[in-house]
C-alpha positions in Angstrom: 16.0 -15.9 31.3 15.1 -12.1 30.1 18.1 -10.8 32.5 20.3 -13.5 30.7 19.7 -12.1 27.5 20.0 -8.9 28.4 23.7 -9.6 29.7 24.4 -11.6 26.6 23.4 -8.6 24.5 25.8 -6.2 26.6 28.5 -8.6 26.7 28.7 -8.8 23.0 28.3 -5.2 22.4 31.4 -4.4 24.7 33.4 -6.3 22.6 32.3 -4.3 19.2 30.4 -1.0 18.4 27.6 -2.8 16.5 25.9 -5.8 17.0 24.7 -6.4 13.8 21.8 -8.8 12.9 20.8 -9.2 16.8 18.0 -12.1 16.1 20.2 -13.9 13.6 22.8 -14.2 16.5 20.1 -16.0 19.2 18.9 -18.2 17.0 17.2 -20.6 19.7 15.5 -17.2 20.9 12.4 -15.6 19.6 12.2 -12.5 18.1 9.8 -11.0 20.3 12.3 -11.9 23.1 15.0 -10.3 21.9 12.8 -7.2 20.8 11.5 -7.2 24.7 15.1 -7.2 25.9 16.3 -4.3 23.5 13.4 -2.1 24.6 14.2 -3.1 28.4 17.8 -1.9 27.9 16.9 1.2 25.5 14.8 2.8 28.6 17.8 2.3 30.6 20.1 4.0 27.8 22.3 1.3 27.9 21.9 0.5 24.1 20.3 1.9 21.0 19.1 0.0 18.3 17.7 0.2 14.6 14.9 -2.5 12.9 16.2 -4.1 10.0 13.6 -5.6 7.8 14.6 -8.3 5.2 12.0 -9.7 2.4 13.2 -13.6 1.8 11.3 -15.8 -0.4 10.6 -19.3 0.8 9.4 -22.4 -0.5 5.9 -23.6 -0.7 5.0 -27.4 -0.5 4.6 -27.5 -4.4 8.4 -25.8 -4.4 9.8 -27.9 -2.0 8.1 -31.1 -4.0 9.7 -29.7 -7.1 12.9 -29.1 -5.6 13.5 -32.8 -4.4 12.3 -34.5 -7.6 12.1 -31.8 -10.1 9.8 -29.6 -11.9 6.5 -31.1 -12.9 7.6 -30.5 -16.7 10.5 -32.2 -16.0 8.9 -35.4 -14.2 6.5 -35.7 -17.0 9.1 -35.3 -20.0 11.3 -38.5 -18.3 8.3 -40.3 -17.5 7.7 -40.0 -21.6 10.0 -42.8 -23.0 11.7 -41.9 -26.4 10.7 -42.7 -29.6 7.5 -42.2 -31.7 5.2 -44.5 -29.5 5.3 -42.3 -26.6 3.1 -42.8 -23.2 -0.5 -42.3 -23.1 -2.4 -39.6 -21.3 -4.3 -41.8 -18.8 -1.1 -43.5 -18.0 0.6 -40.2 -17.1 -2.6 -39.3 -15.2 -2.7 -42.5 -13.2 1.0 -41.9 -12.5 1.3 -38.3 -11.4 -2.3 -37.4 -10.5 -3.1 -33.8 -10.7 0.7 -33.1 -11.3 -0.1 -34.6 -14.6 -1.8 -31.8 -16.2 0.3 -29.0 -14.7 3.4 -30.6 -15.9 2.1 -31.4 -19.4 0.9 -27.5 -19.5 4.6 -26.6 -19.2 6.0 -29.3 -21.4 3.9 -27.9 -24.2 5.1 -24.5 -23.5 8.8 -25.2 -23.6 8.3 -27.5 -26.5 9.6 -30.2 -24.9 6.5 -32.9 -25.3 3.6 -32.6 -27.7 0.3 -34.6 -28.1 0.0 -37.5 -30.4 -3.8 -38.7 -30.6 -4.2 -40.0 -26.9 -0.4 -40.1 -26.1 2.3 -38.0 -25.3 5.4 -38.0 -27.4 9.2 -36.3 -26.8 10.0 -33.6 -28.7 13.2 -32.4 -27.2 15.9 -35.0 -27.2 17.3 -33.6 -23.5 16.2 -31.0 -21.3 17.7 -28.6 -18.6 15.5 -28.3 -15.6 15.7 -24.6 -15.0 12.7 -24.4 -12.9 14.7 -27.0 -10.1 17.7 -24.7 -10.6 16.1 -21.5 -9.9 14.3 -23.5 -6.7 17.8 -24.4 -5.6 19.0 -20.6 -5.8 15.8 -19.4 -3.8 16.2 -21.9 -1.1 20.1 -21.4 -0.8 19.9 -17.3 -0.7 16.2 -16.5 -0.1 16.0 -14.3 -3.5 17.1 -15.0 -6.9 18.7 -12.5 -8.9 16.6 -12.2 -11.8 13.3 -10.4 -11.2 10.9 -12.2 -14.0 12.1 -15.6 -12.2 10.7 -14.5 -8.9 7.7 -13.1 -10.7 7.3 -16.7 -12.6 7.7 -18.9 -9.3 5.1 -16.7 -7.3 2.8 -17.2 -10.2 3.2 -20.8 -10.1 2.5 -20.5 -6.5 6.0 -22.4 -5.8 7.3 -19.6 -3.7 6.0 -16.8 -1.1 7.6 -13.7 0.4 8.6 -13.5 4.1 9.4 -10.4 6.3 12.4 -11.3 8.4 13.2 -8.8 11.0 16.5 -8.0 12.7 18.2 -5.3 14.8 21.1 -3.2 14.8 22.5 -2.6 18.1 25.0 0.4 19.4 25.9 1.5 22.8 23.6 4.0 24.8 24.8 6.6 26.5 24.8 5.3 30.0 26.1 1.6 28.6 27.7 -1.0 31.0 27.9 -4.6 31.3 26.1 -4.3 34.9 22.2 -4.5 35.1 20.8 -2.8 38.0 17.2 -3.3 39.4 15.8 -0.1 38.1 13.5 1.6 41.0 10.2 2.8 40.3 9.2 4.6 43.1 11.1 7.0 45.7 10.1 5.7 49.3 10.8 7.3 52.9 13.3 4.7 53.8 15.3 5.5 50.8 15.3 9.3 51.7 16.5 8.5 55.2 19.2 6.1 54.4 20.3 8.3 51.2 19.9 4.8 49.2 18.4 7.1 46.3 21.6 8.8 45.7 23.0 5.4 44.3 19.6 3.9 42.9 19.0 3.8 39.4 15.4 5.1 38.4 13.1 3.8 36.0 12.1 6.7 33.1 8.1 7.7 33.3 6.7 7.5 29.7 4.3 10.3 29.9 3.4 10.2 26.6 2.1 6.6 26.7 -1.3 6.1 26.0 -1.4 2.9 27.3 -3.1 -0.3 25.8 -6.2 0.7 23.5 -9.7 -1.1 24.8 -10.9 -3.6 22.7 -13.9 -2.6 20.6 -16.4 -3.8 17.6 -15.5 -2.6 14.4 -18.3 -2.1 11.8 -17.9 -4.4 8.4 -17.8 -2.4 5.1 -21.1 -3.6 4.2 -22.5 -2.0 6.8 -20.9 1.0 6.6 -22.2 1.2 3.1 -25.6 0.2 3.9 -26.1 2.8 6.6 -24.9 5.5 3.7 -27.8 3.8 1.2 -30.5 4.4 4.0 -29.5 7.7 4.7 -29.9 8.2 1.0 -33.0 6.6 0.9 -34.1 8.9 3.9 -33.3 12.2 2.0 -35.3 11.6 -0.8 -38.5 10.8 1.3 -38.5 6.7 1.8 -40.0 4.8 4.4 -38.2 2.0 5.9 -39.9 -1.5 5.3 -39.7 -4.3 8.1 -37.8 -7.0 6.8 -37.0 -9.3 9.9 -38.7 -12.4 8.5 -36.0 -13.9 6.3 -38.6 -17.2 5.4 -41.8 -16.5 3.4 -44.5 -18.1 1.8 -44.4 -19.1 -1.9 -47.1 -17.1 -2.1 -45.9 -13.7 -0.9 -42.4 -14.6 -2.5 -43.3 -15.7 -6.1 -47.1 -16.0 -6.7 -48.2 -12.4 -5.4 -45.6 -11.2 -7.9 -47.0 -13.2 -11.0 -44.2 -15.9 -11.2 -46.1 -18.3 -12.4 -45.6 -22.1 -10.4 -43.8 -23.7 -13.1 -40.8 -21.0 -13.3 -37.6 -22.4 -13.0 -36.6 -19.9 -10.0 -39.2 -21.7 -8.0 -37.2 -25.3 -8.2 -34.4 -26.6 -5.5 -31.6 -25.6 -8.1 -32.6 -22.1 -7.3 -34.6 -21.4 -4.3 -34.1 -23.1 -0.5 -37.2 -24.7 0.6 -37.8 -25.3 4.6 -38.0 -29.1 5.5 -39.7 -27.8 8.8 -42.2 -26.4 8.6 -42.8 -27.2 4.8 -45.9 -25.3 4.5 -48.0 -23.0 6.1 -51.2 -23.4 7.5 -53.4 -20.9 5.8 -53.0 -17.9 2.9 -54.1 -14.7 2.6 -57.5 -13.7 1.9 -56.5 -12.1 -1.7 -55.4 -15.7 -2.7 -58.5 -16.4 -4.9 -57.8 -12.9 -7.2 -54.0 -13.9 -7.4 -55.0 -17.7 -8.6 -57.9 -16.3 -11.3 -55.0 -14.0 -12.5 -52.6 -16.9 -12.7 -54.9 -19.4 -14.5 -57.2 -16.8 -16.8 -55.9 -13.6 -16.7 -57.2 -10.3 -16.3 -56.1 -6.5 -16.3 -55.5 -7.1 -20.2 -53.6 -10.1 -19.5 -54.4 -13.7 -20.7 -52.5 -14.9 -17.5 -50.1 -17.8 -17.3 -53.1 -20.3 -18.6 -51.5 -22.8 -16.2 -53.0 -24.6 -12.8 -52.6 -23.1 -9.9 -51.9 -25.0 -6.6 -53.1 -24.0 -3.4 -50.4 -26.2 -1.8 -47.7 -24.8 -3.9 -48.4 -21.7 -2.8 -47.9 -22.8 0.8 -44.7 -23.7 0.7 -42.0 -21.9 3.1 -39.2 -20.8 1.4 -36.0 -18.6 2.3 -36.8 -15.6 0.4 -35.4 -15.1 -2.5 -35.8 -11.2 -2.7 -37.0 -8.3 -0.4 -39.6 -7.9 -3.1 -41.9 -10.4 -1.0 -41.8 -7.6 1.7 -42.6 -5.1 -0.7 -45.9 -7.1 -2.2 -47.0 -7.3 1.5 -46.2 -3.7 2.1 -48.4 -2.5 -1.3 -51.2 -5.0 -0.4 -51.3 -2.7 3.2 -50.9 0.6 1.5 -53.8 -0.4 -0.8 -56.4 -0.9 2.6 -55.6 2.7 3.0 -57.2 5.9 1.4 -55.1 6.7 -1.8 -51.5 8.2 -0.8 -48.6 8.4 -3.0 -45.7 6.3 -1.1 -42.0 5.4 -1.5 -40.5 2.3 1.0 -36.8 1.0 0.8 -35.4 -2.1 2.6 -31.9 -3.4 2.8 -31.4 -6.9 4.2 -30.5 -10.6 3.6 -31.7 -12.6 0.7 -31.1 -16.3 -0.3 -30.3 -18.1 -3.6 -29.2 -21.3 -4.7 -26.0 -19.6 -6.5 -22.8 -21.1 -7.8 -20.3 -19.3 -5.5 -17.8 -17.6 -7.7 -15.7 -13.8 -7.9 -19.1 -12.1 -8.0 -21.8 -14.4 -6.5 -23.0 -15.7 -3.1 -25.9 -17.8 -2.2 -26.5 -15.4 0.7 -26.3 -11.7 0.0 -28.0 -8.5 0.7 -30.6 -6.8 -1.3 -31.1 -3.3 -1.8 -35.0 -2.4 -2.6 -36.9 0.8 -3.5 -40.7 0.8 -4.1 -42.2 3.9 -5.7 -46.1 3.7 -5.8 -48.2 7.2 -7.5 -50.2 8.0 -10.3 -48.7 9.1 -13.6 -45.4 6.9 -13.0 -43.8 5.9 -16.0 -40.2 4.2 -17.0 -38.7 7.9 -17.7 -39.9 8.5 -14.4 -37.9 5.6 -12.9 -34.9 6.2 -15.2 -34.6 9.5 -14.0 -34.8 8.9 -10.1 -31.9 6.0 -10.7 -29.7 8.4 -12.0 -30.5 11.0 -9.5 -30.1 7.8 -6.9 -26.9 6.7 -7.8 -25.5 10.2 -8.5 -25.9 11.2 -5.0 -23.9 8.4 -4.1 -20.9 9.4 -6.7 -21.6 6.6 -9.4 -22.4 8.3 -12.4 -21.0 5.7 -14.8 -24.4 3.8 -15.5 -26.0 1.6 -18.5 -29.6 0.2 -18.7 -30.6 -2.7 -20.6 -33.8 -4.6 -21.2 -34.3 -7.6 -19.8 -37.6 -10.1 -18.7 -38.8 -10.2 -15.2 -42.2 -12.2 -14.3 -43.4 -9.1 -12.1 -42.3 -6.0 -13.9 -42.8 -4.9 -17.4 -40.8 -3.1 -19.0 -37.8 -4.4 -17.3 -34.2 -2.9 -17.1 -31.0 -4.1 -15.7 -28.5 -1.8 -14.2 -24.8 -1.7 -15.0 -22.1 0.1 -13.5 -18.0 0.1 -14.6 -15.9 -1.5 -12.1 -12.3 -0.2 -12.2 -11.2 -3.3 -10.5 -12.8 -6.1 -12.7 -11.8 -3.8 -15.6 -15.6 -4.4 -16.9 -19.5 -3.6 -16.7 -20.8 -5.4 -13.7 -24.3 -5.8 -12.9 -25.8 -3.9 -9.7 -29.4 -3.7 -10.3 -32.5 -4.5 -11.6 -35.8 -2.4 -12.2 -38.8 -2.1 -13.9 -42.7 -1.0 -13.5 -44.6 -3.7 -11.9 -47.5 -5.3 -13.8 -50.8 -4.7 -13.5 -51.3 -8.5 -13.1 -49.7 -8.0 -9.8 -51.1 -4.9 -8.5 -54.7 -5.2 -8.9 -55.3 -8.3 -6.8 -53.0 -6.7 -3.9 -56.2 -4.0 -3.9 -54.1 -0.8 -5.5 -56.9 1.1 -7.6 -56.6 1.7 -11.2 -54.2 4.5 -12.1 -51.7 3.9 -9.5 -48.5 2.5 -10.9 -45.5 1.3 -9.0 -41.7 1.4 -9.6 -39.4 -0.9 -8.2 -35.4 -1.6 -8.3 -33.1 -4.0 -6.5 -29.7 -3.6 -6.1 -26.9 -5.6 -4.8 -25.6 -4.1 -1.6 -21.9 -6.4 -2.1 -21.5 -5.1 -5.6 -21.3 -1.1 -4.7 -19.3 -2.0 -1.6 -17.0 -4.1 -3.8 -16.7 -0.9 -6.4 -16.3 1.2 -3.7 -13.5 -0.3 -1.5 -11.9 -1.9 -4.9 -12.1 -5.2 -3.9 -12.5 -7.6 -7.2 -13.7 -10.8 -5.1 -16.8 -11.3 -3.3 -15.4 -13.9 -1.0 -12.9 -11.3 0.1 -15.9 -9.3 1.6 -18.1 -11.8 2.8 -17.7 -15.3 4.2 -15.4 -17.5 5.9 -12.1 -16.4 4.3 -12.6 -12.7 5.0 -9.5 -11.3 6.6 -10.6 -9.8 10.0 -8.1 -7.2 9.8 -9.5 -5.6 6.5 -12.9 -5.1 8.7 -10.7 -3.2 11.4 -8.6 -1.4 9.2 -10.8 -0.1 6.4 -12.0 3.6 7.0 -15.6 4.6 6.9 -17.5 4.8 4.0 -18.5 8.3 2.7 -20.2 7.9 -0.6 -19.4 10.9 -2.6 -22.6 12.7 -2.3 -24.1 15.3 -4.7 -26.5 17.5 -2.3 -26.7 20.5 -4.8 -30.4 22.1 -5.4 -30.6 20.2 -9.2 -30.6 16.9 -7.4 -33.6 17.9 -5.3 -35.4 19.6 -8.1 -34.9 16.3 -10.4 -36.6 14.0 -7.4 -39.7 16.0 -7.8 -40.3 13.9 -11.3 -41.0 10.6 -9.0 -42.7 12.6 -5.9 
């Protein structure tokens, strides 16, 4: 088959100097097969060829439907009887389904029809279905002379672009219509018989690198994650163990002074486990946590609501890595006093509505700084340094409410792709009602901040839809082709001087 294809190309070329659009001349043969034959002939110097790439437009499923049956707006117009009575919107919906809404919208815009109460009536006496005519042009020629028409049809997802490859072929230096089997090795027998004089030797490609071995590729999230880890290490943080995705409601909520009646603890916001439903026991500090919840302490009146042990034992997919931070602070309280800085970067789960900036499963970056004489000003200054080290300097802070921090701030950064301010984190000073039951002594303040890993990654890589970064719709080619992330770190002396504020 391959040899026949080569001979056919050579015979066609013998009749003229150029075989234009070779792939079109072999409609029953794949473009790959034609290319393989041309490469083989080129190695033998029998031909030279040039690749021709042509962009054409093809009709999508809705485009073919409207080509055959008329545009949706024309179908709706034709279904509306002349006169003032018209036809009801419900009748159109029953007859055309989803087409009714699309067709009505275009019909209104074209001023062909209008709404009269619950009915649709005609405005125009007759119409010209230009959309169907434009689709006919595209179907016949693969394009349209008016670029604005192409843009409009593409915007309505009626057409899609397709790249066609073809080849212009010319005679090579050793052109002939005869194919000889090329010899790859010079043998003793050929030297003895003299057959090497008539043989045609296959050229060796000494520049060939061979086939690259298959290998894994780091996802952009993992690249940015590693950059964040290095920033934390550079500023003296220790990494927390976050290998437990399942936590008790006690560590996830109660130890953080989140009331048991809080809406975040409902099924609409949190994933609860079916097996096991609950833990067998609670940490020894649970009576102190219960007392603060019910009657307060440390300057607080508490939540003034009953606290149930069974509610605290429920197992959940952690909604934030602060569940780990609370346990680390409890362990820190068992040691002789020392300042500490902890961080973690791992997955958390929330029962979110999925959209361009939210997923039910995402990564959270969390930092915790425990020391005496900490203040909100110290935290703001550190966050400025932290993001500046990553090249993100356009920040805004907005007061907010968190159950376990007071005061609290949301962190926003400008996103050039979305052209708006995007929330990238939350922060605040942990409440005494949370810290003292964990065992931390008076005078020790803790600042905490949590960031999304996905949103800084979207900013860095110019991605405007989180579903293009994470999930089943991700283009694996994007993972393979994207460069390594290099955050625009600023490592000057002034940066390290400023970190002394929170040391």
